[in-house]
ZAVO-844036 format. One record per residue (C-alpha): residue number from 1; residue in three letters; z, y, x. Coordinates in nm, 2 decimals. Layout:
// ZAVO-844036
{num=NUM residuo=ala z=Z y=Y x=X}
...
***
This chain:
// ZAVO-844036
{num=1 residuo=ser z=0.66 y=0.65 x=-1.79}
{num=2 residuo=arg z=0.60 y=0.63 x=-1.38}
{num=3 residuo=asp z=0.81 y=0.31 x=-1.35}
{num=4 residuo=trp z=0.58 y=0.15 x=-1.61}
{num=5 residuo=ala z=0.28 y=0.26 x=-1.39}
{num=6 residuo=ala z=0.40 y=0.07 x=-1.11}
{num=7 residuo=lys z=0.50 y=-0.28 x=-1.30}
{num=8 residuo=gly z=0.13 y=-0.30 x=-1.44}
{num=9 residuo=thr z=-0.01 y=-0.26 x=-1.07}
{num=10 residuo=thr z=0.20 y=-0.55 x=-1.05}
{num=11 residuo=leu z=0.16 y=-0.74 x=-1.32}
{num=12 residuo=leu z=-0.25 y=-0.67 x=-1.23}
{num=13 residuo=gly z=-0.19 y=-0.87 x=-0.90}
{num=14 residuo=ile z=-0.22 y=-0.52 x=-0.70}
{num=15 residuo=lys z=-0.09 y=-0.56 x=-0.34}
{num=16 residuo=ala z=-0.15 y=-0.17 x=-0.21}
{num=17 residuo=val z=-0.26 y=0.12 x=-0.36}
{num=18 residuo=ile z=-0.50 y=0.36 x=-0.09}
{num=19 residuo=ala z=-0.45 y=0.71 x=-0.23}
{num=20 residuo=glu z=-0.49 y=1.05 x=-0.12}
{num=21 residuo=ser z=-0.14 y=1.12 x=-0.18}
{num=22 residuo=phe z=0.16 y=1.03 x=-0.39}
{num=23 residuo=glu z=0.44 y=1.17 x=-0.61}
{num=24 residuo=arg z=0.73 y=1.08 x=-0.43}
{num=25 residuo=ile z=0.91 y=0.84 x=-0.74}
{num=26 residuo=his z=0.57 y=0.68 x=-0.83}
{num=27 residuo=arg z=0.58 y=0.59 x=-0.50}
{num=28 residuo=gly z=0.92 y=0.46 x=-0.45}
{num=29 residuo=asn z=0.86 y=0.25 x=-0.76}
{num=30 residuo=leu z=0.54 y=0.11 x=-0.61}
{num=31 residuo=ile z=0.75 y=0.02 x=-0.31}
{num=32 residuo=gly z=1.02 y=-0.09 x=-0.54}
{num=33 residuo=met z=0.79 y=-0.35 x=-0.70}
{num=34 residuo=gly z=0.66 y=-0.45 x=-0.38}
{num=35 residuo=val z=0.30 y=-0.30 x=-0.37}
{num=36 residuo=leu z=0.21 y=-0.15 x=-0.02}
{num=37 residuo=pro z=0.17 y=0.26 x=-0.07}
{num=38 residuo=leu z=-0.13 y=0.33 x=0.17}
{num=39 residuo=gln z=-0.26 y=0.70 x=0.25}
{num=40 residuo=phe z=-0.61 y=0.79 x=0.39}
{num=41 residuo=ile z=-0.53 y=0.98 x=0.67}
{num=42 residuo=ser z=-0.61 y=1.44 x=0.65}
{num=43 residuo=gly z=-0.94 y=1.53 x=0.53}
{num=44 residuo=glu z=-1.03 y=1.21 x=0.42}
{num=45 residuo=asn z=-1.07 y=1.02 x=0.09}
{num=46 residuo=ser z=-1.29 y=0.79 x=-0.07}
{num=47 residuo=his z=-1.57 y=1.01 x=-0.13}
{num=48 residuo=ser z=-1.58 y=1.14 x=0.18}
{num=49 residuo=leu z=-1.57 y=0.75 x=0.34}
{num=50 residuo=gly z=-1.83 y=0.61 x=0.05}
{num=51 residuo=leu z=-1.59 y=0.40 x=-0.13}
{num=52 residuo=thr z=-1.65 y=0.29 x=-0.43}
{num=53 residuo=gly z=-1.39 y=0.08 x=-0.51}
{num=54 residuo=arg z=-1.65 y=-0.27 x=-0.56}
{num=55 residuo=glu z=-1.56 y=-0.31 x=-0.11}
{num=56 residuo=ile z=-1.32 y=-0.62 x=-0.01}
{num=57 residuo=tyr z=-1.03 y=-0.49 x=0.18}
{num=58 residuo=thr z=-0.86 y=-0.69 x=0.42}
{num=59 residuo=ile z=-0.53 y=-0.50 x=0.51}
{num=60 residuo=asn z=-0.41 y=-0.59 x=0.90}
{num=61 residuo=leu z=-0.04 y=-0.51 x=0.88}
{num=62 residuo=ser z=0.15 y=-0.59 x=1.20}
{num=63 residuo=asp z=0.45 y=-0.81 x=1.20}
{num=64 residuo=asp z=0.66 y=-0.52 x=1.30}
{num=65 residuo=leu z=0.57 y=-0.27 x=1.07}
{num=66 residuo=lys z=0.73 y=0.02 x=1.13}
{num=67 residuo=pro z=0.81 y=0.35 x=0.87}
{num=68 residuo=gln z=0.48 y=0.53 x=0.86}
{num=69 residuo=gln z=0.31 y=0.42 x=1.09}
{num=70 residuo=asn z=-0.13 y=0.40 x=1.08}
{num=71 residuo=val z=-0.26 y=0.09 x=0.94}
{num=72 residuo=glu z=-0.62 y=-0.08 x=0.97}
{num=73 residuo=ile z=-0.81 y=-0.20 x=0.67}
{num=74 residuo=ser z=-1.13 y=-0.33 x=0.72}
{num=75 residuo=ile z=-1.37 y=-0.30 x=0.46}
{num=76 residuo=leu z=-1.64 y=-0.54 x=0.32}
{num=77 residuo=leu z=-1.92 y=-0.30 x=0.20}
{num=78 residuo=glu z=-2.13 y=-0.41 x=-0.08}
{num=79 residuo=asp z=-2.46 y=-0.41 x=0.17}
{num=80 residuo=gly z=-2.25 y=-0.68 x=0.35}
{num=81 residuo=asn z=-2.19 y=-0.45 x=0.68}
{num=82 residuo=ile z=-1.80 y=-0.38 x=0.76}
{num=83 residuo=arg z=-1.61 y=-0.04 x=0.80}
{num=84 residuo=val z=-1.28 y=-0.01 x=0.95}
{num=85 residuo=ile z=-1.06 y=0.27 x=0.85}
{num=86 residuo=asn z=-0.70 y=0.39 x=0.97}
{num=87 residuo=val z=-0.46 y=0.46 x=0.66}
{num=88 residuo=glu z=-0.11 y=0.63 x=0.70}
{num=89 residuo=cys z=0.13 y=0.33 x=0.59}
{num=90 residuo=arg z=0.36 y=0.56 x=0.30}
{num=91 residuo=leu z=0.69 y=0.30 x=0.36}
{num=92 residuo=asp z=0.89 y=0.60 x=0.47}
{num=93 residuo=ser z=1.22 y=0.42 x=0.59}
{num=94 residuo=gln z=1.33 y=0.15 x=0.75}
{num=95 residuo=ile z=1.48 y=0.03 x=0.39}
{num=96 residuo=glu z=1.17 y=0.04 x=0.21}
{num=97 residuo=val z=1.00 y=-0.18 x=0.50}
{num=98 residuo=asp z=1.25 y=-0.41 x=0.46}
{num=99 residuo=tyr z=1.22 y=-0.39 x=0.04}
{num=100 residuo=tyr z=0.83 y=-0.42 x=0.10}
{num=101 residuo=arg z=0.86 y=-0.73 x=0.31}
{num=102 residuo=his z=1.06 y=-0.90 x=0.05}
{num=103 residuo=lys z=0.82 y=-0.84 x=-0.25}
{num=104 residuo=gly z=1.05 y=-0.53 x=-0.45}
{num=105 residuo=ile z=1.41 y=-0.45 x=-0.45}
{num=106 residuo=leu z=1.50 y=-0.71 x=-0.67}
{num=107 residuo=pro z=1.40 y=-1.04 x=-0.46}
{num=108 residuo=tyr z=1.55 y=-0.78 x=-0.19}
{num=109 residuo=val z=1.91 y=-0.75 x=-0.41}
{num=110 residuo=leu z=1.93 y=-1.14 x=-0.44}
{num=111 residuo=arg z=1.84 y=-1.28 x=-0.08}
{num=112 residuo=gln z=2.10 y=-1.08 x=0.00}
{num=113 residuo=thr z=2.36 y=-1.20 x=-0.21}
{num=114 residuo=ile z=2.30 y=-1.54 x=-0.22}
***
């Protein structure tokens, strides 16, 4: 099920997912587990950008992260070159930003309770 897909992603230590699009519930489940959903800008995808998944990605988040803002990613390519791309942050509301900042819904609720 979709919630286990997000839990598995978290258990693997994955901090962000970059995709062409997200199914609504899966995107919400990723946020709920503290995983950052990022979406390629319209017309771009891993193939058009020449990405293989073997690169090293550095996501440059600002301290004042806002819903649906563009985020810069620096990509260290296998040949040693660095490529910079922009993607859309798919945190679509302020509460989703808060959940992400607290590393998921459960830590957020626990901190609110304490």
